[in-house]
N, C-alpha and C positions, 0 to 999 in steps of 0.2 A: 066621331074623328073629325077634327078639322081637315079641309082638303081647299084645293082650287082647281075648279073646272071648269067646261063650257055645255051648254045645253044645244047649241047651235054655232055654223060655221060664221064668223062675223069678221068685217074687217078689223085689226086692233086700233083703229079709230074710235069703234063703237064703246061706248061705257061697257056693255054688256060680252063683251069679247071672252073675259075672265071673270069669274067671279068666284069668292068666296062660297064656299057650302059645307055643309055638314054630311058627312056619311058613315056607316055602320063599321066597327071596326072588325077586321077580316080574322080569320082564326085559319092557322096552317094546316095542312094535312099531306101524306105523301113527302117526296122529297123538297117541300116549299118551307122554306124561315120565313116568319114574321119579323120585319126590321122596324124598329121606333127610327123614323127619319130624324139626322141629325142637322144633314145641309146639301142642298143638290148645286147644279149646274143646268143651264139652260143653252140648249142646242139648235141651228136649223131645224133639225126634223122635228122640233116641237113647234113652230111654226107653221111648219109644212103641214104637217096632220091638221092642226087649227084650221089652216084655211081649205084644206080637202075630205077631210072625214068629217062628217056630221054623226054625231051619237044619235043611236035609237029613240023615240019619240020617248018622252017621261022619263030618260037617263040624263045621267051628265058624266061627260069623259075626262078622266084626270091624265093630264099629260105628265112629262119628265121623264127622263130617262140618263141619268146621272145622282146617284146619291151615295152617301155616306150615313150610317146609322149603328146602332147596337141591335144584335137577336134577341128578342123577349120570348119567342116561342119559336117550337120547332115540327115539323110534321113527323109521324112516324115511322118514316123512311130514310129519314136523314143523317146522313153517316159521317160528315166532315167537319159540322160546327155546333156549338154548343149554346145555349143560353148566356148572353154577357160577352159575346164576342164581339169584336167592332168591325164592321166588314163594308166593302164598297164594291160598285156594280155600275154595270149601265142599265140591264134588264131585260124586256121583251116587249118589243113593239106590239103584240097583240092582248097585253094584260093593261090593267091599270097601272100609270105611272106612278113616278116620285113626290108627285107634287102635293105630297098629303100626310099627315102623321105618322100613319103606319104602311106598307106595302109589302105584299107576297112577292116572293121571288125564290128561283129554282136554285138550290144550293150549286148546281153545276157552273152555274154563270156567276157567282159569288165570289170576290178575293178577300184574304185579310188586307184590313187597310195598313196602310205605311204607321208606323208610331211615330215617327218622326214631325208628322204632319199635322195641322189642324185640321178639323171637318171639313172646313169652306175649300182649304188649299186641297186637300183630298179628293173632295166634289167633283173639281174640275177635270180629273182624268179620267175614269173608267170608260167611259164612251169612246173617246180621241185615241186613248191608250188603245183598245182594241183594234180600233179600225184601223189606226197605224201601224201597230204591229203587225197585223194579218196581211197590211198592203205592202210591208216592208218583207217582211220574211215568208211569206206564202205565197202571195200573188207575184210580185217582183222576183222572189225567189233569191234577194241579196243574202250573203253567205254571214251568218251570225258570227262574232267571234267574241272571244271571252273579255271582259271586262280590264282593262290595262294590259293587253297583252295585243290588242289590235295590232294589222300588219297591213298595210297599203296595198290597194287594190287597183286594177283597170278599172272599178266600176266609176262611171260619170251618170251624177244623178240629176235631174232635174225636176225640181219641187216648184210648181206652180200654184200659187194661192198660199203661201207658204205662212204667214201671218197670224191664219186662223187656227181654230183650236187642234184639228188634224195635223198642220202643218207644225204648229207648234211642239208635239211630240213627235211627228216624224223626226226632226231634224235631230233632236236628242238622241233618238236611236239611232239615226244613221250616224253622228258623230263619235258617242259610246262603245257600238256594238257592230261595226260595219269600218273595211278599210275604205270607203267611198269617198270621191271629191262628189260634193254638193254643192248645185249652183242652187239658190232660192229667188223666187220673184217677190217683188215689193215694190209700190209707187212712194208713199207717204215717209217722210224722215222717219218717224215714230215707228213703221213698219220695219223700215230696211234698220235700223237700230236692234230691233224686237228679236228679227231674223237671225241678226250677225250674234248676237250675244246666245242663240240658243244652237251654234253651230254651223250657221250656212258658211262657205269658203268662199261664195262668190254670190255677189245680190245683182240682179238687173232689174228694170224697171219694166213692170206688165201693161204701165200704159203706152209705151214705145215699143215697136218691132223689137222682137227678143232674136229673131234672125242673127241679125248683123250683129247685135250685143255680145250674144255667147259663143258667135264663132269668132270674134275680136277679143274673147280671151284666150284663145291660142291652145286649149283645152283636147281637141279634137271632138270625134263624134260624142253623143250624148248616149249610153246604151241603157238607162232606165228612165222612164218618167211617170211622175206622181201627178196626174192632172187632179187636182182638188176642183176646181171650177173652170166655167166657161170650155169644155173641153171641144165641143163643136166648134168654137171659133179659131182653135189653137192646131186643130188636126193637121194642117198643111203645116204649120209650124214643124209640129212632132217629126212628121216623115222627112223633111228638109235637114232635121238637126240630128236624126238619129241612126245609129250602127245597125245595118244590116243583123235581123234576129234577135233585136232589141226589145223591151217589155213595156207597154204602158199600161198602168192601171190607174183606173176613174171611179170617183165616189158619187157625182153628181149625174142629173137627167137631163141631158141633152138632146134638143127635140127633135135634132136628126144627127146621124153621125153614117158617113160614107166610111165604111172599114175596107171598101176595095183598094180603099188609097193605102193600106196598109199591104198588100199582097207582093206588091215589088219587091219589098226589101224584107218580107217574111218577117214582120213586126206582130207580134203576139198583144191582144186586147184582153185586159182584167178587169170584172168589174167589183168592186169591195162593197160589201152590205154587211155590216157587222151584226145587224139581225138576225140573220138566215139561218146560223146555228139554233140559237131558241124557240124560232118561228118553225122550224120543222124538226125540231130535236133528233138532230142528226148526230150519229155516232159519236162523234167526238166532240160532243157538247160539252165537255168538262175542260176542253183545251181553254175557252174563254176563263175561266176560275182558275186555271193554273197559271195563264200568261199575267194576269192581274196580280197574283201574289207573289209572282216572280219580278214585277214590276216595283210593286211596295218593298221589294229589300231592295233593289237597286235605287230607289227613293232614299231607304233608310241608309244605301251606302255613300248618299250624295253624288251620287251619278247623274240622275235626272231630278230635273225641278217641275215644282208644280207650274203651271200655266194660268193662271187667274189673272184676268186683264181689269176686272171691276167686280166689286161686291158690292151688291144693291141692297143689303140689309134683311128683313125678317122675308119669311116664304108667306105673301099673299097677292091677293087678285093685283093690288096695286102696282107693287115691285115686278110682279110676272109681266105683266102688261108692258112696264118700261124695259125690261128683258127683251120681249119680243119685238119692241119697237125697232132698239139697238141694232139686231142683228138682223131684222128687215130693210135695214138703211143698208147692210154692208162695211160698215164703218167698225164693225167691234175688231178689238187686235185681242188675242186671249182668250178665256174663259170668264163667261158670267156668271156669279156663284151669289146664292143665297142661304141666310142659316135661321133655323129656329122658327118658330112661330109665336 
């Protein structure tokens, strides 16, 4: 089967940073399903793994943790899916990724794909949906309300780095399923327009000090923070802005973080890593498949939109290298997708 992989960790400027390769087609067993990949999306985790993790000598590592495709074979213990089902998922960081014609994935982290979206539009959503959902409803513990029956609450949520993939889903979840007031950060005009369209009630410029801007809105103290980048740079700002007993959830990897600063206000800190359930086969691993199927239903009802920012064409090394370059530059808005081989 066709795939894109790498044999050593190289900068994206190197011509062999990613290569078109041929691999054996895998066969499913146990609770695995075999998916014929139709479309994929690219995430920051892809280039971070490429930069930091070298494959074993003589092997190629295949990246990719966002996919849409059709199930073409199932393991003997599979209970929830059948051959022919169209599915979407983020996968498992410890296994070969979705930058290939076929991929094995545990059925418990797979959801039914939204019927109203094209393959590429649907591929933009799994990883960021799981991350945003777990962050909002599990770590920040904001009350989830029924669609169309949302009642306003006193929650004031600050989303830092809101124009990226995770923020783009999170804004919609907060708008459609909670009664929170949402402040998003963005600096460029295009980013500001993007987050406003997705549901931000207020937008502040993260290239300028945040405290004065947010206090100037006159909304009161922030109750929840979704810190999607540069957490170590903002921690003092969060403490200044937040209400006692508030919650911070982060997804980035700060070099250092002085959590003692949170003590006086009893602010809790939560780390979201969407691969945890699959990596450790947690007892509630099935929750990821369930939430993806629920998300698909919300999409098909018109409540949630895709977050595609750019379609780069076919799945090959050249186009994936372009995607990595753009993500590494930090200028991407929404998700980058590729489709077909």
